[in-house]
DRENDO-955375 format. One record per residue (C-alpha): residue in three letters; x, y, z. Coordinates in steps of 0.02 Angstrom, whole numbers, plus 50000, padded with zeros to 5 digits. Example, Ala and Ser with C-alpha at 12.3 -4.5 7.8 and 13.67 -1.06 7.14 Angstrom:
BEGIN
ALA506154977550390 SER506844994750357 
END
This chain:
BEGIN
MET548415579654873 ASN548105575555057 VAL549625568155145 LEU549675560855320 LEU551325564055409 ILE551595551055546 GLY552935556055671 LEU553295573955724 GLY555045572455796 ARG556555582555740 TRP556575575155565 GLY554685575055557 GLU554745593855578 LYS555805595155421 HIS554575584055327 LEU553145595355381 ARG554035610355311 GLY554445601255149 LEU552675594955122 SER551955612055160 GLU553125620255033 LEU552525607754902 GLY550755613754927 VAL549935597754989 THR548615597355125 VAL549505590255276 TRP548725579255408 ALA549815574955557 ALA549855560555681 ASP550895558055837 VAL550635548856001 SER551325563656098 PRO550075577256148 GLU551505589756152 ARG552005585955973 ARG550205586655914 ALA550035603755996 TRP551635609155909 ALA550945603955739 ALA549335613655770 LYS550375629155807 ASN551465626855654 GLY550305626855507 VAL549265610955522 ASP547405613655544 PRO546995607055720 SER545565596955645 ARG546865587355543 VAL547985582855692 VAL547655565655766 ALA548375553855896 ASP547895537955803 PHE548495538055623 THR547195525255571 THR545795537755599 ALA546465548955460 LEU546845535855327 GLY545145537655245 ARG545455556155219 VAL547165555755136 ASP547985550454972 ALA549705545855038 VAL550695543455198 ASP552405549855253 ILE553115538955393 VAL554465547355500 THR554475536455655 PRO555735525055742 ALA556235510155637 ASP555465497355753 ASN553695502055701 HIS553975504755514 LEU553355487355471 GLU551735488755569 ILE551295506355512 ALA551795504255329 THR550885487555316 HIS549285495355384 CYS549395510255266 LEU549855500355111 SER548445488055146 ALA547265502955158 GLY547765507754981 LYS548935522055025 GLY550645524954949 CYS551985526755081 PHE553595536355102 VAL554625527455236 GLU556145536155310 LYS557705525555310 PRO558035512755370 LEU556595504055284 ALA556335492755435 LEU557205486755592 THR557835470555515 VAL558055462155347 ALA556665449855392 GLU555465464355420 ALA556025472755259 ARG555655456855163 GLN553905456855237 LEU553665474455170 VAL554245468754998 GLU552865455655004 VAL551565468655056 VAL552085480454916 ASN551985466254790 ALA550295460654855 THR549505478054860 GLY550355485754708 MET550555501854806 VAL552005514154798 LEU553325513154934 GLN554795525054928 VAL556245524055051 GLY557055539955117 HIS558835537955055 ILE559075556655038 PHE560855556854972 ARG560215551154802 PHE559355568054786 HIS560815578954839 PRO561555591154710 VAL563265583654749 THR562635566754690 ASP562045574754527 ALA563785582154503 LEU564625565354539 GLN563495556554414 ARG563915569354280 CYS565785567554310 LEU565695548654304 ALA564605548654148 GLU565835560454062 GLY567275548854104 ARG568195562454200 VAL569155549854306 GLY569015534154202 PRO568465517154270 VAL568225517254459 ARG569525508154561 TYR568855510954738 VAL567835522954843 THR567855529055023 ALA566605538755129 ARG566385546355301 PHE564765550455390 ALA565375555455561 GLY565305569055692 PHE565065572455876 LYS563195571055907 ARG561825562656009 PRO561645544155966 ARG560025538655886 PRO559095527756013 ASP558225514955900 VAL559625508755785 GLY561515508755780 VAL562615520655682 THR562855508155541 GLN560985507655513 THR560675526255529 ASP562225534555454 ALA563345522355360 ILE561805515955269 HIS561745532455172 PHE563325527655079 PHE562875509255061 ASP561405514854955 LEU562285529354870 PHE563755518954806 ALA562585505654736 HIS561695519854647 LEU563265528554581 LEU564185512754532 GLY562655504254460 ARG563155488254550 ALA562395478154690 PRO563445474854846 THR564175457454852 ALA565155455655015 VAL565545464955176 THR566965465355303 ALA566665476155456 THR567225481555628 LEU565845488755738 ARG565995495055916 ASP564795499356057 TYR565855511056162 LEU564365518856252 GLY563695501856307 ARG561935504556239 GLY561815487956147 LEU561935497455982 ASP563485501055879 ASP564145518855889 LEU565695516755780 ALA565805507555615 PHE567175503955490 VAL566385494455346 THR567145488255183 VAL565805484355055 GLU566225475554893 TYR565235480954741 GLY565885467454628 GLU567695471954593 VAL567525489454669 PRO567825490554858 ALA567045504354963 PHE567685509155135 VAL566395517955244 GLU566685525855416 ALA565275531255531 GLY565265536455713 TYR564715548455848 PHE566415553555915 VAL567385563355783 PRO567415582155816 GLY566475592355687 THR565295586255551 HIS565915575555407 ARG564865570555257 ASP566085566755118 CYS566645553554995 LEU568085549954876 ILE567965541054709 VAL569645535454638 GLY569735531054455 GLU571115526254335 ARG571355543954272 GLY570935554554424 SER569865556554578 LEU568265564954635 VAL568175572154811 ALA566405576254865 ASP565915586855015 PHE564055585555045 GLY564115598655183 ARG564885611955071 SER564015605554912 VAL565665604754819 VAL566465591554708 THR568325593354671 VAL568995584554516 PHE570825579554522 GLY571685574454361 HIS573075565254453 GLN573645548654381 HIS575105536754378 GLN576055534254215 ARG577375521754168 ALA578865526354061 GLY580495516954038 GLY580005503854163 GLN579685516754299 TRP578055522954374 THR577825541654400 ALA576455551254489 ARG575845565454380 GLU574795578754462 GLY573525585054336 GLU572315599454337 GLN571145602454483 GLU569375608954460 GLU568095613454593 VAL566295610654542 LYS564985619554646 ALA563455608454660 ALA561865618854662 GLY560065613254659 GLU558455610854752 GLU558475605154933 PRO558675586154938 LEU557215583055057 ARG556045593254949 ARG556635583954793 GLU556355566754867 LEU554645571254935 GLU554165578554767 GLU554735562354682 PHE553655552454803 LEU552105563054771 GLU552355561554583 ALA552565542654597 VAL550955541454696 ALA550005552754575 GLY550655542954424 HIS550505525754506 ARG552295522054454 ARG553845514654533 PRO554775527554640 ALA556605531754617 VAL557085523054780 ASP555945508154794 VAL555685494754926 GLN557025483654847 ALA558325497454867 GLY557865499155050 LEU558015480355075 GLN559715479954988 ALA560425493455102 LEU559795484055255 ARG560605468055195 VAL562285477155196 VAL561935483055374 GLU561575465455435 ALA563065458555339 ALA564145471455430 GLN563425466355598 ARG563745447955560 SER565505451355495 SER565995460955651 ARG565255447655764 LEU566065432955673 GLY567695441655628 ARG567625437155444 ARG567065442655273 VAL565195439855244 SER564415437155073 LEU562765445955041 ASP562085428954992 GLU562175424455176 VAL560965438255227 
END
């Protein structure tokens, strides 16, 4: 399969490695001469490195878009209309309105579009799904998550749209429920016109999720907590570990007690998430089938982002029906 990688920034470099490991013939496009030169020195045949992605579309079977969010709509629309399946890194688009336009393009063309919500492909997610399916903690009461750490802010979208969005999608996937309402506090401490700190409560029906994201906390934090009636699951995506706690409250003689149960650490092992999601995309394109993370999933996650922005601005809870 011939795949055109559009965008050779930091994350585009990782995509190039992943595609190369999967054995596809990679074409590469970037507006920067320096990045094109880098690609030619790192495994891409110079004859397959272009400045204008449209000149390579007739030579490829699929497209991998790893560019800033503000040009996802234009590039993906062009590629889909040319009959090429597309992988689009999250967020799907800059706005919900643009994402809805992409839904229309996908429906009109019948082409594959997969969104890069990589946490779905993490071994930790597999372990969480197994624990939930086995009823290890019983019915879920609530969940929390943190995607935070001291790092350079992304210049095209705010932290809610680039980091918190990981968990908006993941919890919908794990809980099997669509988000229904959002209450959020967002801040722009750096004065860039983009949020750099987010505290977002997302309601998935009766299950609330509290998500923190920001650029200021020392260290690197990629973790979540799932609290059920009979215990809890603590997931550390950085260490690839899920800890199962059998703690639960019990009532006897009119009194509640807190009983600490057994604790088990589950090491989550598996293939690299990026490789897994790219492989899923290639298989979806080859089989002309719906991908695991389709355009509707990307739209749903963006609706939570815009609901959070509206909630913070208006100072109230926002229903997803409003977005």
